[in-house]
C-alpha positions in Angstrom: 12.5 65.6 74.7 16.3 65.9 74.7 18.6 64.7 77.4 22.3 65.6 77.8 24.5 63.5 79.9 27.6 65.3 81.0 31.0 64.3 79.9 32.4 61.2 81.5 36.1 61.0 82.3 37.8 57.7 82.9 41.3 57.8 84.2 43.1 54.6 85.1 46.2 53.7 87.1 49.0 52.0 85.2 49.7 49.9 88.2 48.0 46.6 89.1 45.6 48.7 91.3 41.9 49.0 90.2 41.2 51.9 87.8 39.8 55.2 89.0 36.6 56.4 87.4 35.9 60.1 87.4 32.6 61.7 86.3 33.1 65.3 85.2 30.9 68.2 84.2 33.2 69.6 81.5 31.5 70.4 78.2 31.1 67.6 75.6 34.1 67.6 73.1 31.8 66.7 70.2 33.9 64.8 67.7 31.1 64.4 65.1 33.0 66.7 62.7 36.5 65.4 63.3 36.2 61.8 64.5 35.5 58.6 62.7 31.8 57.7 62.7 31.2 54.0 63.1 27.6 54.0 61.9 26.6 51.0 64.0 23.3 49.2 63.4 20.8 48.2 66.1 22.6 46.3 68.9 25.8 46.1 66.9 29.4 46.0 68.0 32.2 47.8 66.1 34.8 45.1 66.1 38.3 46.0 67.4 39.3 49.6 66.8 42.8 51.1 67.5 43.0 53.3 70.6 46.3 54.9 69.4 48.3 54.0 72.5 48.6 51.3 75.1 46.0 51.5 77.8 46.2 49.6 81.1 42.9 48.4 82.5 43.2 46.4 85.7 45.8 43.7 85.1 45.9 43.9 81.3 47.2 46.3 78.7 45.2 47.0 75.5 45.6 49.0 72.3 42.2 48.2 70.8 38.6 48.5 72.0 35.3 47.0 70.8 32.4 49.5 70.9 28.7 48.8 71.2 25.9 51.0 69.8 24.3 50.5 73.2 26.5 52.7 75.3 29.4 50.5 76.4 32.7 49.2 75.2 34.9 46.2 75.9 38.6 45.5 75.5 37.8 41.8 74.7 38.5 40.9 71.1 36.5 37.7 71.5 33.4 39.5 73.0 30.4 37.5 72.2 27.0 37.9 73.9 23.6 37.3 72.6 21.9 40.3 71.0 19.4 40.7 73.8 22.2 40.8 76.4 23.9 43.5 74.4 21.1 46.0 75.0 19.5 44.8 78.3 21.4 46.1 81.3 22.0 43.4 83.8 23.6 43.0 87.2 27.4 43.1 87.0 29.6 41.2 87.2 28.0 39.1 84.4 29.5 36.4 82.3 31.3 37.6 79.1 31.4 41.2 80.2 35.0 41.1 81.6 37.2 44.1 80.8 34.2 46.3 79.8 33.1 49.8 80.6 29.5 51.0 80.7 29.2 54.8 80.4 25.4 54.6 79.6 24.3 51.0 79.0 20.8 51.1 77.4 19.1 50.2 74.1 20.3 52.9 71.7 19.6 53.1 68.0 20.7 55.3 65.1 17.5 56.8 63.9 18.5 60.4 63.2 21.0 60.1 60.4 24.1 60.1 62.7 27.1 57.9 62.4 27.1 56.9 66.1 29.2 56.1 67.9 32.3 58.2 67.0 35.9 57.7 67.9 39.0 59.9 67.9 42.5 59.8 69.4 44.1 63.1 70.4 47.8 63.7 70.7 50.8 62.3 68.9 52.3 58.9 69.5 55.3 60.6 71.1 53.1 62.4 73.6 52.5 61.1 77.1 49.1 62.9 77.4 47.2 61.2 74.6 43.5 60.5 75.0 40.9 58.5 73.2 37.3 59.7 72.9 34.3 57.5 72.3 31.1 59.6 71.8 27.5 58.9 71.3 25.6 62.1 70.1 21.9 62.5 70.0 21.6 58.7 70.1 18.0 57.7 70.5 16.7 55.2 72.9 14.9 52.4 71.1 11.7 52.3 73.2 11.0 56.0 73.9 13.0 58.1 71.3 14.8 60.2 74.0 18.1 61.5 72.7 21.3 61.0 74.6 24.7 62.6 74.2 27.6 61.3 76.2 31.3 60.6 75.9 33.9 58.3 77.5 37.5 59.3 77.5 40.5 57.0 78.0 43.7 58.7 79.2 
């Protein structure tokens, strides 16, 4: 069985106001052929990856993000949770998950030869309309093998 989750848009205010999350139905961009595959292992985190521009999230500005194979990312460079907490969704807020975004938090695994997740920045550094895409494509759920395709976009 194959599931497709529609494209997720995240747009954030640059003010101290809370960010605005928008869920869209635009087609998936699919950066598997052009983006950088992170090839994360089971329950792994990427370590800090450059976004390509400054991104304001709540009261902080970040230029890097730490991505989980399990469908979420955090702006925390010191992110450290136990392996089980990385893949088991829990009630938020939860300790250690500050400055995190959860497009589809579940137990995902690379079992189909993909290099999930993928990242890519679009636009030039002089552009004001740059955006950063994090995509998980045909990522299988550990327990049931269902495939999931979804993206998060930071503007």
